[in-house]
N, C-alpha and C positions, 0 to 999 in steps of 0.2 A: 786448301789446295784438295782436288777430288783423290780418294784414296785410289792406291795402286793395288789390285789382287793378283798375287803369285800363285797359282795353282801347280804344286810340285807333282808331276806325273813322272814314272820311270820304271823299270824293269825291277823286280825283285832284288833286294838287295844293292840297289844303285845309289844308295846313301840319300834318300829323300827328305829324312827325318833330322840328320845331322846337318844337311844344308839348311834346312829350315830354321834350326837352332843357331848355328853358326852365322850364317847370313843376318839373321834377326840381330845378333849382337853387334854385327859390323855395323849395320844399320844405326843402332841405338849409339855407339861410338861416334856416330857422324851427326847426333843431335835429332835424329828422327824417332817416331815410336811406332814400332811394329805391333800387331796384333797376331798373336799365335791361334792357329785353327786346327785341330785334329780331327780328321773324317775317318780314319782308320779304326774301325771298332775292335780289330783283333790285336792291336799293341799292347803288351804288358805295361810298357812305359814309353815316355817320351823325353828327349834330352832338352825339353822346354817346357814352360808352364802354359798349359793351353788357357786361352781366354774363353774358347768355346770348343767343348770336348764331345764329340759325337758318343762317347762312352756313357756320358751321364743319361743318354736315352737308351741305349742298348749295346751290349758287347756281344763276341762271338761265343764265348764260354756260356753265358746266359741263353743264346739263341740255341745252342747246342743241348743245354740242358732241358729247357722248357719245349722245344719242338722235335727233340728227337734225332738232330742233323749231325751230319759230319762235318769236318772243318770246311772244306769246300762249299757244302750245301749252306752252311751257315753264313758263309761269307756271302754266296748269291743272295741270300734272303736279308743278309744286313743291307745290302746295296738295295735291294727292293724298298725296305724301309725308308732308305735314305732319299730315293726317288719319290716315295708316297710323301715324305715328309720336307721336300726341297723347301717349299715356299716358307715353312714356318723355320727351318734352319736358316734360310737366306736372311729372313726379317730378324733374327738373332745375331745373326753375323754383321749384318748391316749396320745395327745400333752399337756395335763396338767401338766405331771410328778408328783412329790411328791413321799414320801415314802410308803404311804398308800392311795389308793383310796377307800374312804369308800361311798359304792352305796345304797342308801336309794331307796326303791321300793315300788310301791303302795300296800295301805291295802289290796286291792281284790287279794290277792296271787295266786289264781288259775288262773285269768285272765293273770297276768304276766308270769305265769309258762307254758301256752300254747300259748303266743303271744309275741315274741320277747327275752324273759328271756334267754333261753339256747343259742339262738343266740350271745347275748349281752356277755354272760360267755365266748364264744368261741372268739370274736372278741377283747375283750380288752386285752392288752397286759400285760405280767407278769404274775406271779402265783396269780392265783383265788381261792378263797375259800368263799362258800355259807354259812353263819350264820344263822340258823333257829331259829327263836325266838319265844317262848311259854309263855305266860301268866301263871306263876306258878298256879294262883287260878283256872284254866281250869282243871289242873291237878289232883285236888283234886274232881272233879266231877265224877260219876260212869263211871268207866272204862277209865277215862282220861288219867291215865298213861300209858295203853297199847295203846291207841289210839294216843296219841303222838307219839309214837315211831314209830308206823306205817306210820303217817304222815311226820315225818323226814325221814324215808327211802325213801319214796316215791319221797319227794323233791330233794334229793340225787341223784337219780336215773334219774329224769326227766332234773335235770340243768346239769348233768354229770362231775361236779367237787366234790372235796371233801368237805363235808357238815358236818358242827359241830352244835350239837343240843345246844341250851341255853335256860335255864329257867331264865325268867325276873321276877321281882316284887317279889322276894323272900323275900324281907323286909316285905310283906304285908300278908304273911302266917305263919302258924306254921310248923317249919321245921321238926318234927318229923313226922307229919302228911305227909307232903309231900315225906319223904324217904318211908312211908308205901306204898303210892300211887303207887309210881315208883315201888318197889319190888313186888308189887302184881297187876296181872292182871286185878282183879275186883272180884265180889261177888262170893264165896265159891262154889255156883250152879248156875245152869241154863245154856241154850244153849249157850247164847251170852258170858258167861264167857269161856266155851268150844272154842266158835269160835274165840275170841279174843286170845285166847294163842295159837291156832293152826297157828292162821295166823301169830303171831310174831315168832314162831318158823320156819315157811315156808320162810319169808322174812330175816331172821337173817343171811343167809349166804351172802346176798347182802348188808349188812351193816357192814363197818369195825368196828374193837374193839375200838371206841372213847368214851371216856368219856364225861358226859353231864356236861356242866359249869353253876353254879348258879351265876346269877349277880342280881344287883339291878342299871337299869339305871338311875334312881334317885339320888342314894347316891354314885354311884361308885364303889359299892361293886363288886368283883370278875373280875375286870377287868386285875389284874396282872396274873390271872389264864387263862383269854381268851386269853390275849397276847401270854403267854406261850404255850397254845396248837395250837395257829394259827402257831407258827414257827415250833413247833414239828410237826405237819400236813406237813409243807412245806419241812421241810429236812426228812421228812418220816424215821425218826431215834429212835428207842425206843417203848416201849409199850405206845401206846396213851389211855389206858383204867385206 
């Protein structure tokens, strides 16, 4: 079977690394082999044992010390190095095999998106899906539901691969409030509400009708639905809403 590549992207603190680890354990428990790939050069540790670890090539602390950079500058430089070495890194990742390649990315999502991320998605062999994580608590903020949808569309367009939107940490929020936030673009009045609604309608044709999965990486909730949607996306059969 051709490997499935899952690229976990998301806002800082959304829970990418924990979902990578626990979804991998869930996959293992069903008789399949996950391969763990860490592309975050700034993390101190990971909750999984990486089969490929970008930190073996460079780390943020090393770049800060060697090139006299601050944390943000070092992250940009690290992603430039990732972009320059994408072909080499992709070949190493492709050699690992496995049924699922779980690719954990830097917390600074926007840096990865514009430095090496789309190229990596193109070069890894197999069928690639981007799993875009959002902390469910952010959706409850003013206009959070609408901005989350817009961000998910933007990520999919930039990465150039099928993109699934995932709400993580749903065990920490009130579900009815979360449903209301997703259904309503914002306050009933005000130019920001009108603008958000207009932008959502403008970008809607660029986003395929794929449902949003609610998960708790910490508790393992929603993993079966995520697994099912990944395979539905792969076979492109049926209604993904």
